[in-house]
LUMTORLO-350748 format. One record per atom (N, C-alpha, C, CB): residue in one letter; x, y, z. Coordinates in nm, 2 decimals. Glycine has a CB too. Layout:
N
   r       c1       c2       c3
   a        X        Y        Z
...
***
This chain:
188
   r       c1       c2       c3
   m    -2.99    -1.44    -4.39
   m    -2.91    -1.44    -4.50
   m    -3.03    -1.46    -4.61
   m    -2.80    -1.56    -4.49
   i    -2.99    -1.40    -4.73
   i    -3.08    -1.43    -4.84
   i    -3.07    -1.57    -4.88
   i    -3.04    -1.35    -4.95
   t    -3.21    -1.63    -4.89
   t    -3.22    -1.75    -4.95
   t    -3.19    -1.76    -5.13
   t    -3.36    -1.80    -4.90
   l    -3.14    -1.90    -5.16
   l    -3.10    -1.91    -5.28
   l    -3.25    -1.89    -5.38
   l    -3.02    -2.06    -5.29
   e    -3.36    -1.90    -5.33
   e    -3.44    -1.88    -5.44
   e    -3.45    -1.76    -5.46
   e    -3.56    -1.92    -5.43
   k    -3.44    -1.63    -5.34
   k    -3.44    -1.51    -5.37
   k    -3.34    -1.46    -5.47
   k    -3.43    -1.44    -5.25
   a    -3.23    -1.51    -5.44
   a    -3.10    -1.48    -5.52
   a    -3.13    -1.50    -5.66
   a    -2.97    -1.58    -5.46
   n    -3.17    -1.62    -5.72
   n    -3.21    -1.65    -5.83
   n    -3.31    -1.57    -5.90
   n    -3.24    -1.76    -5.82
   r    -3.42    -1.54    -5.80
   r    -3.51    -1.42    -5.87
   r    -3.46    -1.28    -5.89
   r    -3.63    -1.39    -5.78
   l    -3.33    -1.21    -5.81
   l    -3.26    -1.11    -5.85
   l    -3.21    -1.11    -5.95
   l    -3.19    -1.08    -5.78
   i    -3.14    -1.22    -5.99
   i    -3.06    -1.23    -6.12
   i    -3.15    -1.25    -6.24
   i    -2.96    -1.35    -6.12
   d    -3.26    -1.35    -6.20
   d    -3.36    -1.33    -6.33
   d    -3.43    -1.18    -6.38
   d    -3.48    -1.42    -6.29
   k    -3.42    -1.11    -6.26
   k    -3.48    -0.96    -6.29
   k    -3.38    -0.88    -6.35
   k    -3.52    -0.88    -6.15
   k    -3.26    -0.88    -6.32
   k    -3.16    -0.80    -6.34
   k    -3.05    -0.81    -6.46
   k    -3.12    -0.81    -6.22
   c    -3.04    -0.98    -6.50
   c    -2.97    -1.02    -6.56
   c    -2.98    -1.07    -6.70
   c    -2.94    -1.08    -6.48
   d    -2.91    -1.04    -6.81
   d    -2.93    -1.13    -6.94
   d    -2.90    -1.26    -6.94
   d    -2.85    -1.09    -7.05
   f    -2.95    -1.37    -7.04
   f    -2.89    -1.47    -7.02
   f    -2.73    -1.51    -7.03
   f    -2.96    -1.54    -7.08
   a    -2.63    -1.44    -7.07
   a    -2.53    -1.46    -7.08
   a    -2.47    -1.43    -6.93
   a    -2.49    -1.40    -7.20
   l    -2.50    -1.33    -6.90
   l    -2.46    -1.29    -6.74
   l    -2.51    -1.39    -6.66
   l    -2.53    -1.15    -6.69
   r    -2.63    -1.46    -6.65
   r    -2.68    -1.53    -6.57
   r    -2.61    -1.67    -6.58
   r    -2.82    -1.53    -6.59
   r    -2.58    -1.70    -6.72
   r    -2.50    -1.84    -6.72
   r    -2.36    -1.83    -6.67
   r    -2.49    -1.88    -6.87
   h    -2.32    -1.69    -6.68
   h    -2.15    -1.65    -6.59
   h    -2.17    -1.69    -6.45
   h    -2.08    -1.45    -6.58
   l    -2.30    -1.62    -6.39
   l    -2.29    -1.62    -6.27
   l    -2.33    -1.74    -6.19
   l    -2.35    -1.52    -6.25
   n    -2.40    -1.83    -6.28
   n    -2.43    -1.95    -6.24
   n    -2.32    -2.10    -6.25
   n    -2.55    -1.96    -6.33
   h    -2.23    -2.03    -6.34
   h    -2.10    -2.11    -6.34
   h    -2.00    -2.08    -6.22
   h    -2.01    -2.09    -6.46
   v    -2.01    -1.95    -6.19
   v    -1.92    -1.89    -6.09
   v    -1.99    -1.93    -5.95
   v    -1.90    -1.73    -6.11
   a    -2.12    -1.97    -5.96
   a    -2.19    -2.01    -5.80
   a    -2.15    -2.17    -5.80
   a    -2.39    -1.99    -5.78
   a    -2.16    -2.23    -5.91
   a    -2.12    -2.38    -5.92
   a    -1.93    -2.40    -5.86
   a    -2.15    -2.43    -6.11
   a    -1.87    -2.33    -5.92
   a    -1.74    -2.33    -5.90
   a    -1.71    -2.28    -5.73
   a    -1.67    -2.22    -6.01
   m    -1.77    -2.14    -5.69
   m    -1.77    -2.16    -5.53
   m    -1.83    -2.26    -5.46
   m    -1.84    -2.05    -5.47
   e    -1.95    -2.31    -5.48
   e    -1.97    -2.42    -5.42
   e    -1.88    -2.53    -5.42
   e    -2.08    -2.46    -5.45
   t    -1.80    -2.56    -5.50
   t    -1.69    -2.67    -5.53
   t    -1.57    -2.63    -5.44
   t    -1.65    -2.67    -5.70
   m    -1.56    -2.48    -5.45
   m    -1.43    -2.45    -5.37
   m    -1.45    -2.45    -5.23
   m    -1.36    -2.33    -5.41
   a    -1.59    -2.43    -5.18
   a    -1.59    -2.43    -5.05
   a    -1.61    -2.60    -4.99
   a    -1.71    -2.33    -5.01
   e    -1.61    -2.69    -5.06
   e    -1.57    -2.83    -5.04
   e    -1.42    -2.86    -5.05
   e    -1.63    -2.92    -5.16
   v    -1.38    -2.80    -5.14
   v    -1.20    -2.84    -5.17
   v    -1.17    -2.77    -5.04
   v    -1.10    -2.76    -5.33
   l    -1.16    -2.65    -5.01
   l    -1.12    -2.60    -4.92
   l    -1.15    -2.61    -4.77
   l    -1.13    -2.52    -4.96
   g    -1.25    -2.72    -4.76
   g    -1.30    -2.77    -4.64
   g    -1.38    -2.65    -4.56
   g    -1.18    -2.84    -4.55
   f    -1.47    -2.59    -4.66
   f    -1.56    -2.49    -4.60
   f    -1.73    -2.58    -4.63
   f    -1.53    -2.31    -4.71
   g    -1.71    -2.70    -4.63
   g    -1.85    -2.73    -4.70
   g    -1.99    -2.71    -4.63
   g    -1.86    -2.87    -4.73
   e    -1.95    -2.68    -4.49
   e    -2.11    -2.64    -4.40
   e    -2.15    -2.47    -4.47
   e    -2.07    -2.62    -4.19
   e    -2.04    -2.43    -4.53
   e    -2.08    -2.30    -4.56
   e    -2.10    -2.30    -4.73
   e    -1.97    -2.17    -4.50
   k    -2.14    -2.41    -4.79
   k    -2.12    -2.42    -4.94
   k    -2.25    -2.32    -5.01
   k    -2.13    -2.60    -4.98
   e    -2.38    -2.31    -4.92
   e    -2.47    -2.21    -4.98
   e    -2.43    -2.11    -4.98
   e    -2.57    -2.19    -4.93
   k    -2.38    -2.05    -4.86
   k    -2.34    -1.91    -4.89
   k    -2.23    -1.90    -5.01
   k    -2.27    -1.85    -4.75
   w    -2.15    -1.97    -5.03
   w    -2.03    -1.97    -5.13
   w    -2.10    -1.94    -5.26
   w    -1.94    -2.13    -5.13
   y    -2.20    -2.02    -5.27
   y    -2.27    -2.04    -5.40
   y    -2.33    -1.92    -5.43
   y    -2.38    -2.15    -5.41
   i    -2.43    -1.88    -5.33
   i    -2.48    -1.75    -5.33
   i    -2.41    -1.64    -5.37
   i    -2.52    -1.73    -5.23
   t    -2.27    -1.62    -5.30
   t    -2.19    -1.52    -5.35
   t    -2.16    -1.53    -5.47
   t    -2.08    -1.50    -5.28
   g    -2.16    -1.64    -5.53
   g    -2.08    -1.66    -5.68
   g    -2.20    -1.62    -5.76
   g    -2.00    -1.84    -5.74
   l    -2.33    -1.65    -5.72
   l    -2.44    -1.61    -5.78
   l    -2.47    -1.48    -5.83
   l    -2.51    -1.64    -5.70
   l    -2.43    -1.41    -5.71
   l    -2.44    -1.26    -5.70
   l    -2.35    -1.16    -5.74
   l    -2.46    -1.23    -5.59
   h    -2.22    -1.22    -5.74
   h    -2.12    -1.13    -5.76
   h    -2.10    -1.04    -5.88
   h    -2.02    -1.18    -5.76
   d    -2.16    -1.03    -5.99
   d    -2.16    -0.95    -6.11
   d    -2.30    -0.90    -6.11
   d    -2.12    -1.03    -6.23
   i    -2.41    -0.91    -6.03
   i    -2.53    -0.89    -6.06
   i    -2.56    -0.75    -6.12
   i    -2.60    -0.92    -5.97
   d    -2.46    -0.66    -6.09
   d    -2.50    -0.54    -6.16
   d    -2.42    -0.53    -6.31
   d    -2.48    -0.41    -6.07
   w    -2.35    -0.61    -6.35
   w    -2.27    -0.60    -6.47
   w    -2.35    -0.54    -6.58
   w    -2.22    -0.74    -6.50
   n    -2.47    -0.58    -6.63
   n    -2.56    -0.53    -6.72
   n    -2.55    -0.37    -6.68
   n    -2.72    -0.59    -6.70
   e    -2.57    -0.34    -6.59
   e    -2.58    -0.21    -6.56
   e    -2.47    -0.11    -6.58
   e    -2.62    -0.21    -6.45
   t    -2.37    -0.17    -6.52
   t    -2.26    -0.07    -6.49
   t    -2.16    -0.10    -6.62
   t    -2.18    -0.09    -6.32
   i    -2.16    -0.18    -6.70
   i    -2.06    -0.24    -6.83
   i    -2.00    -0.11    -6.88
   i    -2.15    -0.33    -6.97
   h    -2.08    -0.02    -6.89
   h    -2.04     0.11    -6.95
   h    -1.99     0.22    -6.85
   h    -2.17     0.17    -7.03
   e    -1.98     0.19    -6.72
   e    -1.96     0.28    -6.61
   e    -1.88     0.18    -6.50
   e    -2.11     0.34    -6.55
   p    -1.76     0.10    -6.55
   p    -1.71     0.02    -6.48
   p    -1.70     0.07    -6.32
   p    -1.60     0.00    -6.54
   e    -1.64     0.20    -6.31
   e    -1.60     0.24    -6.18
   e    -1.75     0.23    -6.08
   e    -1.52     0.40    -6.20
   k    -1.85     0.19    -6.14
   k    -1.97     0.18    -6.03
   k    -2.02     0.01    -6.03
   k    -2.10     0.30    -6.09
   h    -1.93    -0.05    -6.08
   h    -1.95    -0.19    -6.08
   h    -1.91    -0.25    -5.93
   h    -1.86    -0.26    -6.20
   c    -2.00    -0.32    -5.88
   c    -2.00    -0.35    -5.71
   c    -1.99    -0.24    -5.62
   c    -1.87    -0.43    -5.67
   g    -2.05    -0.11    -5.69
   g    -2.06     0.00    -5.59
   g    -2.14     0.01    -5.48
   g    -2.07     0.11    -5.65
   e    -2.14     0.12    -5.44
   e    -2.23     0.17    -5.31
   e    -2.41     0.13    -5.36
   e    -2.21     0.38    -5.29
   e    -2.46     0.18    -5.47
   e    -2.57     0.13    -5.51
   e    -2.61     0.02    -5.52
   e    -2.59     0.17    -5.58
   t    -2.53    -0.11    -5.57
   t    -2.54    -0.23    -5.58
   t    -2.55    -0.28    -5.44
   t    -2.43    -0.28    -5.65
   m    -2.45    -0.24    -5.32
   m    -2.44    -0.27    -5.21
   m    -2.58    -0.25    -5.12
   m    -2.34    -0.20    -5.18
   v    -2.62    -0.13    -5.15
   v    -2.74    -0.10    -5.10
   v    -2.86    -0.19    -5.14
   v    -2.78     0.03    -5.13
   f    -2.89    -0.22    -5.27
   f    -2.95    -0.28    -5.33
   f    -2.96    -0.45    -5.27
   f    -2.91    -0.24    -5.44
   l    -2.83    -0.48    -5.29
   l    -2.80    -0.64    -5.22
   l    -2.86    -0.64    -5.07
   l    -2.62    -0.67    -5.21
   k    -2.80    -0.54    -4.98
   k    -2.86    -0.56    -4.83
   k    -3.01    -0.52    -4.83
   k    -2.79    -0.47    -4.72
   e    -3.07    -0.44    -4.90
   e    -3.22    -0.43    -4.87
   e    -3.29    -0.54    -4.93
   e    -3.28    -0.30    -4.93
   n    -3.20    -0.66    -5.01
   n    -3.29    -0.75    -5.03
   n    -3.21    -0.88    -4.95
   n    -3.33    -0.77    -5.18
   g    -3.16    -0.87    -4.81
   g    -3.13    -0.96    -4.74
   g    -3.00    -1.03    -4.75
   g    -3.23    -1.04    -4.75
   v    -2.92    -0.94    -4.82
   v    -2.75    -1.02    -4.84
   v    -2.69    -0.95    -4.72
   v    -2.64    -0.99    -5.02
   d    -2.61    -1.05    -4.65
   d    -2.54    -1.01    -4.54
   d    -2.40    -0.92    -4.56
   d    -2.51    -1.14    -4.48
   e    -2.33    -0.86    -4.48
   e    -2.23    -0.81    -4.51
   e    -2.10    -0.88    -4.54
   e    -2.21    -0.73    -4.43
   d    -2.09    -0.99    -4.51
   d    -1.99    -1.07    -4.56
   d    -1.99    -1.09    -4.71
   d    -2.00    -1.19    -4.49
   i    -2.12    -1.15    -4.74
   i    -2.14    -1.16    -4.89
   i    -2.12    -1.05    -4.96
   i    -2.25    -1.21    -4.93
   c    -2.15    -0.94    -4.93
   c    -2.14    -0.80    -4.99
   c    -2.00    -0.75    -5.00
   c    -2.21    -0.69    -4.89
   l    -1.89    -0.78    -4.89
   l    -1.75    -0.75    -4.90
   l    -1.69    -0.84    -4.97
   l    -1.70    -0.74    -4.80
   a    -1.71    -0.96    -4.97
   a    -1.66    -1.06    -5.08
   a    -1.70    -1.03    -5.22
   a    -1.72    -1.20    -5.06
   i    -1.80    -0.99    -5.26
   i    -1.82    -0.93    -5.38
   i    -1.76    -0.84    -5.43
   i    -1.92    -0.90    -5.39
   q    -1.75    -0.72    -5.33
   q    -1.66    -0.61    -5.37
   q    -1.50    -0.65    -5.38
   q    -1.68    -0.49    -5.27
   s    -1.46    -0.73    -5.31
   s    -1.32    -0.79    -5.32
   s    -1.27    -0.87    -5.45
   s    -1.30    -0.89    -5.22
   h    -1.39    -0.89    -5.51
   h    -1.33    -0.93    -5.63
   h    -1.31    -0.82    -5.74
   h    -1.42    -1.03    -5.69
   y    -1.35    -0.73    -5.72
   y    -1.33    -0.64    -5.81
   y    -1.22    -0.52    -5.77
   y    -1.45    -0.60    -5.84
   d    -1.11    -0.53    -5.84
   d    -0.97    -0.47    -5.80
   d    -0.98    -0.34    -5.79
   d    -0.87    -0.48    -5.90
   f    -1.04    -0.29    -5.85
   f    -1.09    -0.14    -5.84
   f    -1.12    -0.06    -5.72
   f    -1.20    -0.14    -5.91
   l    -1.19    -0.16    -5.62
   l    -1.24    -0.12    -5.50
   l    -1.16    -0.14    -5.41
   l    -1.34    -0.17    -5.46
   k    -1.03    -0.20    -5.43
   k    -0.92    -0.24    -5.33
   k    -0.99    -0.30    -5.20
   k    -0.81    -0.11    -5.30
   i    -1.07    -0.38    -5.21
   i    -1.12    -0.45    -5.07
   i    -1.02    -0.56    -5.05
   i    -1.28    -0.52    -5.08
   p    -0.97    -0.61    -4.95
   p    -0.88    -0.69    -4.93
   p    -0.93    -0.81    -4.94
   p    -0.81    -0.67    -4.81
   r    -0.84    -0.92    -5.01
   r    -0.90    -1.07    -5.02
   r    -0.81    -1.13    -4.92
   r    -0.90    -1.16    -5.18
   d    -0.85    -1.10    -4.80
   d    -0.80    -1.18    -4.66
   d    -0.84    -1.29    -4.62
   d    -0.81    -1.13    -4.55
   n    -0.88    -1.37    -4.69
   n    -0.96    -1.49    -4.65
   n    -0.98    -1.58    -4.77
   n    -1.10    -1.46    -4.59
   e    -0.97    -1.70    -4.76
   e    -1.01    -1.82    -4.84
   e    -1.15    -1.78    -4.90
   e    -1.03    -1.97    -4.76
   y    -1.25    -1.76    -4.87
   y    -1.37    -1.72    -4.92
   y    -1.34    -1.60    -5.02
   y    -1.46    -1.69    -4.80
   r    -1.29    -1.50    -4.98
   r    -1.29    -1.41    -5.07
   r    -1.19    -1.43    -5.19
   r    -1.27    -1.28    -5.01
   q    -1.08    -1.52    -5.16
   q    -0.96    -1.56    -5.26
   q    -1.05    -1.66    -5.34
   q    -0.81    -1.64    -5.18
   a    -1.12    -1.71    -5.30
   a    -1.18    -1.82    -5.41
   a    -1.29    -1.73    -5.49
   a    -1.27    -1.96    -5.33
   l    -1.36    -1.63    -5.44
   l    -1.45    -1.59    -5.57
   l    -1.35    -1.51    -5.67
   l    -1.59    -1.47    -5.52
   f    -1.23    -1.48    -5.62
   f    -1.15    -1.40    -5.74
   f    -1.09    -1.50    -5.82
   f    -1.03    -1.29    -5.68
   a    -1.03    -1.63    -5.77
   a    -0.97    -1.73    -5.84
   a    -1.09    -1.80    -5.92
   a    -0.89    -1.82    -5.73
   v    -1.18    -1.81    -5.90
   v    -1.28    -1.87    -5.98
   v    -1.34    -1.80    -6.07
   v    -1.38    -1.92    -5.91
   d    -1.36    -1.67    -6.06
   d    -1.42    -1.57    -6.17
   d    -1.38    -1.61    -6.33
   d    -1.36    -1.42    -6.13
   e    -1.26    -1.57    -6.36
   e    -1.24    -1.54    -6.47
   e    -1.22    -1.67    -6.53
   e    -1.15    -1.45    -6.49
   i    -1.20    -1.76    -6.47
   i    -1.13    -1.92    -6.52
   i    -1.28    -2.00    -6.53
   i    -0.99    -2.01    -6.37
   s    -1.37    -1.94    -6.49
   s    -1.54    -2.00    -6.49
   s    -1.58    -1.95    -6.62
   s    -1.65    -1.94    -6.36
   g    -1.55    -1.81    -6.64
   g    -1.60    -1.72    -6.79
   g    -1.52    -1.81    -6.90
   g    -1.54    -1.53    -6.81
   f    -1.38    -1.83    -6.86
   f    -1.30    -1.84    -7.00
   f    -1.34    -1.99    -7.01
   f    -1.10    -1.81    -7.00
   t    -1.34    -2.09    -6.91
   t    -1.39    -2.24    -6.96
   t    -1.52    -2.24    -7.04
   t    -1.43    -2.34    -6.83
   v    -1.63    -2.15    -7.00
   v    -1.75    -2.15    -7.07
   v    -1.72    -2.08    -7.23
   v    -1.85    -2.06    -6.97
   a    -1.65    -2.00    -7.26
   a    -1.59    -1.96    -7.39
   a    -1.53    -2.08    -7.47
   a    -1.49    -1.85    -7.36
   v    -1.42    -2.15    -7.40
   v    -1.39    -2.26    -7.46
   v    -1.50    -2.36    -7.49
   v    -1.30    -2.30    -7.40
   a    -1.58    -2.38    -7.41
   a    -1.68    -2.48    -7.42
   a    -1.78    -2.44    -7.55
   a    -1.76    -2.50    -7.27
   l    -1.81    -2.33    -7.56
   l    -1.90    -2.27    -7.67
   l    -1.84    -2.33    -7.81
   l    -1.89    -2.08    -7.68
   l    -1.70    -2.34    -7.80
   l    -1.62    -2.34    -7.94
   l    -1.64    -2.52    -7.97
   l    -1.42    -2.28    -7.91
   r    -1.70    -2.59    -7.88
   r    -1.68    -2.74    -7.91
   r    -1.80    -2.80    -7.93
   r    -1.62    -2.82    -7.80
   p    -1.79    -2.94    -8.02
   p    -1.94    -2.99    -8.05
   p    -1.99    -3.03    -7.93
   p    -1.96    -3.10    -8.17
   t    -1.94    -3.10    -7.81
   t    -2.01    -3.15    -7.71
   t    -1.99    -3.05    -7.61
   t    -1.98    -3.29    -7.67
   k    -1.99    -2.93    -7.64
   k    -1.99    -2.80    -7.54
   k    -1.91    -2.84    -7.40
   k    -2.15    -2.76    -7.51
   m    -1.97    -2.86    -7.31
   m    -1.90    -2.83    -7.19
   m    -1.90    -3.01    -7.12
   m    -2.00    -2.69    -7.09
   i    -1.97    -3.09    -7.21
   i    -1.98    -3.23    -7.18
   i    -1.85    -3.28    -7.24
   i    -2.11    -3.31    -7.23
   g    -1.75    -3.35    -7.14
   g    -1.64    -3.42    -7.18
   g    -1.52    -3.31    -7.17
   g    -1.66    -3.48    -7.33
   i    -1.52    -3.19    -7.16
   i    -1.40    -3.10    -7.16
   i    -1.29    -3.16    -7.06
   i    -1.46    -2.94    -7.12
   k    -1.18    -3.14    -7.13
   k    -1.07    -3.15    -7.03
   k    -0.99    -3.05    -6.97
   k    -0.98    -3.22    -7.08
   p    -0.95    -3.05    -6.88
   p    -0.85    -2.94    -6.82
   p    -0.73    -2.91    -6.93
   p    -0.78    -3.00    -6.65
   k    -0.68    -2.98    -7.00
   k    -0.57    -2.95    -7.09
   k    -0.62    -2.88    -7.23
   k    -0.50    -3.10    -7.13
   s    -0.76    -2.90    -7.22
   s    -0.82    -2.82    -7.36
   s    -0.82    -2.65    -7.32
   s    -1.00    -2.87    -7.40
   v    -0.86    -2.65    -7.19
   v    -0.89    -2.52    -7.15
   v    -0.74    -2.45    -7.10
   v    -1.02    -2.53    -7.03
   i    -0.65    -2.52    -7.07
   i    -0.51    -2.49    -7.06
   i    -0.45    -2.44    -7.18
   i    -0.45    -2.61    -7.02
   k    -0.46    -2.53    -7.31
   k    -0.43    -2.48    -7.41
   k    -0.46    -2.36    -7.47
   k    -0.46    -2.56    -7.47
   k    -0.61    -2.34    -7.48
   k    -0.69    -2.20    -7.50
   k    -0.61    -2.07    -7.41
   k    -0.86    -2.21    -7.45
   i    -0.58    -2.10    -7.30
   i    -0.51    -1.99    -7.22
   i    -0.36    -1.96    -7.25
   i    -0.52    -2.02    -7.08
   k    -0.30    -2.05    -7.33
   k    -0.17    -2.02    -7.39
   k    -0.18    -1.93    -7.51
   k    -0.11    -2.13    -7.43
   e    -0.31    -1.98    -7.57
   e    -0.34    -1.88    -7.69
   e    -0.36    -1.75    -7.68
   e    -0.44    -1.92    -7.75
   k    -0.28    -1.68    -7.65
   k    -0.32    -1.53    -7.63
   k    -0.43    -1.44    -7.71
   k    -0.20    -1.47    -7.66
   s    -0.46    -1.49    -7.85
   s    -0.56    -1.43    -7.94
   s    -0.71    -1.45    -7.86
   s    -0.56    -1.50    -8.10
   f    -0.73    -1.57    -7.80
   f    -0.84    -1.64    -7.77
   f    -0.86    -1.56    -7.66
   f    -0.84    -1.78    -7.77
   a    -1.04    -1.48    -7.63
   a    -1.05    -1.44    -7.52
   a    -0.92    -1.33    -7.47
   a    -1.05    -1.57    -7.45
   a    -0.89    -1.27    -7.53
   a    -0.76    -1.18    -7.52
   a    -0.80    -1.11    -7.41
   a    -0.72    -1.08    -7.66
   a    -0.91    -1.03    -7.40
   a    -0.95    -0.94    -7.27
   a    -0.94    -1.01    -7.12
   a    -1.11    -0.88    -7.28
   v    -0.92    -1.13    -7.14
   v    -0.93    -1.19    -7.03
   v    -0.78    -1.21    -6.94
   v    -0.99    -1.31    -7.05
   s    -0.78    -1.17    -6.82
   s    -0.64    -1.17    -6.75
   s    -0.57    -1.32    -6.75
   s    -0.66    -1.12    -6.61
   r    -0.50    -1.36    -6.81
   r    -0.42    -1.50    -6.78
   r    -0.35    -1.49    -6.66
   r    -0.32    -1.54    -6.89
   e    -0.29    -1.37    -6.59
   e    -0.27    -1.35    -6.45
   e    -0.37    -1.40    -6.36
   e    -0.24    -1.21    -6.41
   d    -0.49    -1.33    -6.38
   d    -0.59    -1.35    -6.26
   d    -0.62    -1.50    -6.26
   d    -0.72    -1.26    -6.26
   m    -0.62    -1.57    -6.41
   m    -0.67    -1.69    -6.37
   m    -0.56    -1.83    -6.32
   m    -0.75    -1.73    -6.50
   k    -0.43    -1.75    -6.29
   k    -0.32    -1.80    -6.22
   k    -0.30    -1.79    -6.09
   k    -0.23    -1.77    -6.28
   i    -0.41    -1.72    -6.03
   i    -0.42    -1.70    -5.89
   i    -0.44    -1.80    -5.80
   i    -0.51    -1.62    -5.86
   c    -0.50    -1.88    -5.85
   c    -0.52    -2.02    -5.74
   c    -0.37    -2.07    -5.73
   c    -0.63    -2.18    -5.81
   e    -0.27    -2.05    -5.80
   e    -0.14    -2.10    -5.73
   e    -0.08    -2.02    -5.66
   e    -0.04    -2.13    -5.82
   t    -0.13    -1.92    -5.61
   t    -0.08    -1.83    -5.53
   t    -0.17    -1.82    -5.39
   t    -0.06    -1.70    -5.60
   y    -0.27    -1.83    -5.41
   y    -0.39    -1.83    -5.30
   y    -0.37    -1.98    -5.22
   y    -0.58    -1.81    -5.37
   f    -0.35    -2.07    -5.31
   f    -0.43    -2.23    -5.28
   f    -0.31    -2.32    -5.31
   f    -0.58    -2.29    -5.41
   n    -0.20    -2.26    -5.37
   n    -0.10    -2.38    -5.42
   n    -0.18    -2.50    -5.51
   n    -0.02    -2.46    -5.27
   i    -0.27    -2.45    -5.60
   i    -0.35    -2.56    -5.67
   i    -0.29    -2.52    -5.82
   i    -0.54    -2.56    -5.66
   s    -0.27    -2.59    -5.91
   s    -0.24    -2.56    -6.02
   s    -0.37    -2.49    -6.10
   s    -0.18    -2.68    -6.07
   q    -0.36    -2.44    -6.20
   q    -0.49    -2.42    -6.30
   q    -0.53    -2.55    -6.35
   q    -0.47    -2.33    -6.43
   s    -0.45    -2.64    -6.37
   s    -0.52    -2.78    -6.44
   s    -0.58    -2.86    -6.32
   s    -0.40    -2.89    -6.54
   e    -0.54    -2.85    -6.19
   e    -0.60    -2.91    -6.09
   e    -0.74    -2.84    -6.05
   e    -0.51    -2.92    -5.99
   l    -0.74    -2.71    -6.03
   l    -0.85    -2.64    -6.02
   l    -0.95    -2.68    -6.13
   l    -0.81    -2.49    -6.03
   l    -0.93    -2.67    -6.25
   l    -1.02    -2.73    -6.36
   l    -1.07    -2.85    -6.33
   l    -0.97    -2.74    -6.47
   t    -0.97    -2.96    -6.26
   t    -1.01    -3.08    -6.28
   t    -1.13    -3.08    -6.15
   t    -0.87    -3.19    -6.27
   h    -1.14    -2.98    -6.07
   h    -1.24    -2.99    -5.94
   h    -1.36    -2.90    -6.01
   h    -1.18    -2.92    -5.78
   l    -1.34    -2.80    -6.10
   l    -1.47    -2.74    -6.15
   l    -1.54    -2.81    -6.25
   l    -1.44    -2.61    -6.19
   i    -1.48    -2.87    -6.36
   i    -1.54    -2.91    -6.47
   i    -1.66    -3.02    -6.41
   i    -1.43    -2.97    -6.57
   p    -1.65    -3.09    -6.32
   p    -1.76    -3.17    -6.29
   p    -1.88    -3.10    -6.26
   p    -1.74    -3.25    -6.19
   a    -1.86    -2.99    -6.18
   a    -1.98    -2.89    -6.16
   a    -2.03    -2.83    -6.25
   a    -1.96    -2.80    -6.08
   f    -1.94    -2.82    -6.37
   f    -1.99    -2.72    -6.48
   f    -2.08    -2.81    -6.55
   f    -1.88    -2.65    -6.57
   e    -2.04    -2.95    -6.59
   e    -2.09    -3.05    -6.66
   e    -2.22    -3.05    -6.59
   e    -2.01    -3.17    -6.66
   k    -2.27    -3.07    -6.48
   k    -2.38    -3.08    -6.40
   k    -2.51    -2.96    -6.44
   k    -2.33    -3.08    -6.25
   i    -2.46    -2.86    -6.46
   i    -2.55    -2.75    -6.52
   i    -2.54    -2.71    -6.65
   i    -2.54    -2.64    -6.45
   a    -2.47    -2.79    -6.74
   a    -2.45    -2.77    -6.87
   a    -2.58    -2.76    -6.96
   a    -2.36    -2.86    -6.93
   p    -2.66    -2.85    -6.94
   p    -2.79    -2.87    -6.98
   p    -2.87    -2.72    -6.98
   p    -2.86    -2.99    -6.88
   n    -2.84    -2.68    -6.87
   n    -2.92    -2.56    -6.82
   n    -2.89    -2.44    -6.91
   n    -2.88    -2.53    -6.67
   w    -2.80    -2.43    -6.98
   w    -2.73    -2.32    -7.00
   w    -2.65    -2.33    -7.16
   w    -2.63    -2.30    -6.88
   q    -2.72    -2.42    -7.23
   q    -2.70    -2.45    -7.37
   q    -2.55    -2.48    -7.37
   q    -2.74    -2.33    -7.46
   l    -2.48    -2.57    -7.30
   l    -2.35    -2.62    -7.31
   l    -2.37    -2.75    -7.30
   l    -2.26    -2.57    -7.21
   a    -2.46    -2.81    -7.35
   a    -2.45    -2.94    -7.38
   a    -2.50    -3.02    -7.52
   a    -2.51    -2.97    -7.27
   p    -2.45    -3.10    -7.57
   p    -2.53    -3.14    -7.72
   p    -2.66    -3.16    -7.72
   p    -2.48    -3.26    -7.77
***
């Protein structure tokens, strides 16, 4: 399996700051979800999956049909990423219609949008991510004009997949986000 060090080198090479920030927040969320869902022994794999899930976004933003496509999968496999991680990455992108038929794949989809949304909320606050409360994020979710392109339905999928409310999910994720906040301009 790819090492965490190598995964970080890949994203440093291929991704701009904003994308690396997103990838690191999703990675932290995935590591947390591994613990929450009882897969703690696999938390590094889950973390790496979050870290690599959108590695091609800067390259495919204007060609979304190529996002998580064959070219990206070949690149990842050539760099030591195993098939299970590649399939999880592909499953988070609805366009590819890869089934999210296990908690690992479901977790990636469940944390992707809400992680990015929480960062967007934090960027508006004087203390950024530090001290953010789930209710602050939930309030912004209800504000349809804020980050309007983010699917509110996708952010609620945690209720379907895991019987966890958005607020409860955020209660788990925010401490992980606060730990990495100083690295991503999200601390005062």
